[in-house]
N, C-alpha and C positions, 0 to 999 in steps of 0.2 A: 422136387423141392430140396434145397440144400440147407442143412442145419449147421449151426456154428458149434465148434468144439467148446468145452468149458474154458479152455485156455484162451481162445479168441474172445469169448464173452468177457473174461476177466480183463484182457488187454483193452477192449473197448471201454469198459467201465473205468479202468485206470486212466485212460486218455481223456474221457469226459470229465472225470474228477480233476485231473491236472489242468485242463482248460478252464474249468470253473474257478479253481484257485487262482490261476494266472489272471483271469479277468477281474476277480475280486481285488487283487493287489493292484492291478492297473487302475481300477476305479478309485481306490484309496489314494494312490499317488496323485491322480489328477485333482482330487478334492484337496489333498494336502498342499498342492502347489497353487491353489487358488484359481485354477483354470475352470472355465465354464461358469464363473460367478460374475455377478454384476460389479462387485467391489473386491478385487483380488487383495490378498493380504498385503500390507504395506511393506516397503523395503526397510531394511535395517536402518535404524536411526530416525525413521519417520514416526511421528506420533499419529495415532489413529484419530481421525476427525470425529467429533461428537455430532449429535443430531443437529445442533445449531451452527455447525461449521467451526467450532472451536477446536483447538488441539489440546491434548492433555499432557501435563508434566506430572508424573507421580514421584512422591518421595517415599522410598521403601528401604528400611534397614540403613538409614543414614546415607542414602545415595539417591541421586536424581535418575529417573528412568523415563525416557532415554536421556543420557548425558548430552547427546547431540540432537537437539530438537529443531525441527524445521517448521516455519510458519510464514504466512504472507503478511505484508504491511496491513496493519489495522485488524488482523485476525485475533479473536479472543483466545488467550492462553489460560487454560484452567489448571491450577495447581491443586493436586489432591495429596494431602499429607497423611500417609498411612502409618506413620510412626507415633509413638507415645511421647514425643518431644516437639517443642516449637522449633521451626526452621525459618530461614529467610531465603528469598530468591533475589539476590542483589547484583546489579550489573557492575562489571569491572573485575579487577583482580584483587587478591588479598592485599590489604594495605593501600589500595589505589582504586576505590570504588568511584564510579563516574556519575551516579545520580540519574541515569536513564530510567531505571526502575529499581524499586526496593520494596518487596512485598513480604509481609510477615504472615506465616501460615501456622495457626495454632495446632497443637497435637490433635490429630484426627479431623482437622478442618479442611476447608477448601478456600481458595481465593482466585480471582481472575485479574488479568491485566492485558493491555495491548501495547504493541510497539509500532510507532508511526513512521518509521524510516527503515529502508532496506539496509542490511549490513550484517556483520557478524558480531554478536554480543556475548562475550564471556560473562559468566555469572558464578557466584559463590553463595554459600551460607555463611553469614557473618558470625554465627554462633558456633558452628562446627567446622574446624579447619580443613578436614579432608573432603568436604563436599564442594564439587565444582562441575561446571558444564558449559555448553555453548548453545546459543540460539541463533540459527541462520535464518534471517528474514529476507524474503524475496518480494519483488514488486507484485 
């Protein structure tokens, strides 16, 4: 019967520990990448769909999140205002709004709307000049 030296035992323990750490990090990477899940994390700029199939546009610190929102024709867009100020989501450019949509969202409030035609819709907050974004609507 052959016995292991203390140095060999330490080496085996170290290798087992290193393998365990490597597998833990590999698993965390897979989870972080959204692999192996039914609903992988959305790509940059995509809004997360809500349970009812709506997309969310958040207003946080006087900015739209995401500034580039993607939706489908007729899909409900839910605006969630997390600021302590009233905002609007108004289609068009500053000084040239087009009337496609104009939604007022009170401080801490929510509102919803839909867009019935595909296209690219720039939008602004008519109250706060620095706030702007775009909604890309696909069929």
